[in-house]
C-alpha positions in Angstrom: 26.1 34.9 -4.8 22.9 33.2 -6.3 24.9 29.7 -6.2 26.6 30.1 -3.0 22.7 30.7 -1.6 21.7 27.9 -3.5 24.6 25.3 -2.5 23.6 26.2 0.7 20.2 25.4 0.4 20.9 22.2 -1.2 23.0 21.2 1.5 21.1 22.0 4.4 17.8 20.1 2.4 20.3 17.4 2.1 21.2 17.4 6.2 17.7 17.3 6.9 16.4 14.5 4.7 19.3 12.6 6.1 18.5 13.8 10.0 15.3 12.4 9.2 15.8 9.2 7.5 18.3 8.3 10.4 15.8 9.0 13.0 13.1 6.9 10.9 15.6 4.0 10.9 16.4 4.0 14.1 12.6 4.5 15.5 12.3 1.1 13.3 14.9 -0.5 14.6 14.4 0.2 18.4 10.7 0.4 18.5 9.9 -2.7 17.0 12.7 -5.1 18.9 14.8 -3.0 20.9 18.2 -4.2 19.6 19.9 -4.9 16.1 19.2 -8.4 15.1 22.0 -9.9 13.0 19.2 -11.2 10.7 17.8 -7.6 9.6 17.2 -7.2 6.1 19.8 -5.2 4.5 18.7 -5.1 1.0 15.8 -2.6 1.5 18.4 -0.1 -0.1 18.2 -2.2 -3.0 14.5 -2.8 -2.4 14.4 0.8 -3.2 16.6 1.6 -6.2 14.6 -1.1 -8.3 11.4 0.5 -6.8 12.6 3.7 -8.3 14.1 2.0 -11.4 10.4 0.0 -12.2 8.2 3.6 -11.2 10.4 5.7 -13.9 10.9 8.4 -10.8 7.5 9.3 -11.4 5.3 9.5 -7.8 2.8 7.8 -9.3 4.8 4.8 -11.2 6.8 4.4 -7.0 3.7 4.3 -5.7 2.5 1.5 -7.9 6.1 -0.1 -8.1 6.2 0.1 -4.2 2.8 -1.7 -4.0 4.0 -4.4 -6.0 7.4 -4.9 -4.3 5.2 -5.4 -1.2 2.6 -7.4 -2.5 5.8 -9.7 -3.8 7.5 -9.7 -0.6 4.1 -10.4 1.5 3.4 -13.3 -0.9 7.4 -14.8 -0.6 6.8 -16.3 2.2 3.6 -18.4 1.4 5.1 -19.6 -1.7 7.9 -21.0 0.1 7.9 -25.0 0.4 
């Protein structure tokens, strides 16, 4: 009985997280541009995995890794010739 309740609560949590992630993505696309351009960056998920690995899945480590990745992405345009 306890495992069934735990399984149900995990399912509800995953559903809620997916719902909030989808809403955040739709607000990001529709709020900034109004449509999904073909040049929209699809590497966001891969960057997130890299940040989590670099931060060793620790909240403080992920914070510093995300700041590092953000600084590198912001500076990448300035380094282009």
